C-alpha positions, 0 to 999 in steps of 0.5 A: 500500500502507498499513501501520499498527501497533497495540498489542493492549490487550484483556486476552484478546489477539486471541482468537476473538471479536475475530478474527472481528469483524476478519475479518468487517469486512475480507472485503467489501473487494477489497484484499489485507489482511495481519496481521503479528506476530512475523515471521509474516504471515497473510491477515486475511480468514482466521480460521484464519490470524489465530487461528494467530498466538496474539496476546496482550495487549500485542502489537504487530501490523501491518495491511497493505492493498494494492489499490483500496479500501485506504484504506476498508479501513484506515479500517474496520480502525481503526474496529473495532480501536478501537470493539471495544477490541481495540487502539490 
């Protein structure tokens, strides 16, 4: 299992477009991947789950990957979060 923390730097927070980009990026992987925010954890492969958290700018989030391709999955998450200006 791999866990990584990020701070959301996008002014709009994790709204529909960046959420869908993240979900699309992780869906092809076989590993389980979760997004944790304020005591709640959702499946990062579920756009509705991600949107239900209402993550705003400046929020601290955690991505948790567990499975056979967890390292590749986490590398992709890291790439998307930074290249899309979602967080750091």
